C-alpha positions as CSV (number, residue, x, y, z in Angstrom):
1,M,54.6,-53.1,-91.4
2,V,51.4,-54.8,-90.4
3,K,50.9,-58.5,-90.4
4,V,47.6,-59.6,-91.9
5,K,46.3,-63.1,-91.3
6,I,43.4,-64.3,-93.4
7,F,40.9,-67.0,-92.3
8,G,37.8,-68.8,-93.4
9,L,36.2,-68.6,-96.8
10,L,38.4,-65.6,-97.7
11,R,41.5,-67.7,-97.3
12,M,40.0,-70.5,-99.4
13,D,38.9,-68.1,-102.1
14,T,42.1,-66.1,-102.3
15,G,44.7,-68.8,-101.4
16,L,46.3,-66.2,-99.1
17,K,47.2,-67.1,-95.5
18,E,49.3,-64.2,-94.3
19,L,50.7,-60.9,-95.7
20,E,52.9,-58.1,-94.5
21,L,51.7,-54.8,-95.6
22,E,52.1,-51.0,-95.0
23,A,48.8,-49.2,-94.0
24,Q,47.6,-46.6,-91.6
25,S,44.1,-48.1,-91.2
26,V,42.3,-51.4,-91.8
27,K,40.4,-50.0,-94.7
28,A,43.7,-49.0,-96.4
29,L,44.7,-52.7,-96.4
30,Y,41.7,-53.8,-98.6
31,P,43.1,-52.7,-102.0
32,Q,46.5,-54.3,-101.2
33,I,44.8,-57.5,-100.2
34,M,42.8,-57.5,-103.5
35,A,45.9,-56.9,-105.5
36,A,47.7,-59.8,-103.7
37,A,44.8,-62.1,-104.3
38,K,44.7,-61.3,-108.0
39,A,48.4,-61.7,-108.3
40,A,48.3,-65.1,-106.5
41,H,45.2,-66.3,-108.4
42,P,44.4,-64.2,-111.4
43,G,41.0,-65.8,-111.8
44,T,39.8,-65.2,-108.2
45,K,36.2,-64.3,-107.8
46,V,36.9,-62.4,-104.5
47,K,35.4,-58.9,-104.5
48,R,35.9,-55.9,-102.2
49,K,32.6,-56.7,-100.5
50,D,33.9,-60.1,-99.4
51,I,36.7,-58.4,-97.6
52,D,34.5,-55.6,-96.3
53,G,32.2,-58.2,-94.7
54,C,34.9,-59.9,-92.6
55,I,35.2,-59.8,-88.9
56,I,38.3,-57.7,-88.0
57,M,40.6,-58.4,-85.1
58,I,43.6,-56.2,-84.3
59,N,46.0,-57.7,-81.8
60,G,43.3,-60.1,-80.6
61,V,40.6,-57.4,-80.1
62,Q,37.6,-57.0,-82.3
63,S,37.8,-53.8,-84.3
64,K,36.2,-51.8,-87.1
65,K,37.5,-51.1,-90.6
66,S,38.1,-47.5,-89.7
67,A,40.6,-48.5,-86.9
68,A,44.0,-47.0,-87.1
69,L,47.0,-49.3,-87.3
70,A,50.5,-49.0,-85.9
71,D,53.7,-50.7,-87.0
72,G,53.8,-54.2,-85.7
73,D,50.1,-54.7,-85.4
74,T,48.5,-58.0,-86.3
75,V,45.2,-57.8,-88.2
76,M,43.1,-60.9,-88.6
77,L,40.3,-61.0,-91.2
78,M,37.7,-63.8,-90.7
79,S,34.9,-64.5,-93.0
80,P,31.6,-64.6,-91.1
81,V,30.1,-68.1,-90.9
82,R,26.4,-68.5,-91.5
83,G,24.1,-71.4,-91.2
84,G,21.1,-72.6,-89.5
């Protein structure tokens, strides 16, 4: 199992804070996160691209969506913040 922590706008839009999921890579988490978001909030406007654009941290180290996961890893997904 992998612990997934969700932050920023993605948390606000999905209502999800933390999930425990089975996956071999970060990218494999995305469909499961989408399904959990739709189950929690059927009217959610979150799309795959919203998750795809997140900053990814695995066990506190910035990573890529292609990164492999091991049992017990903690993945943090953070929506990028923009402004000026």
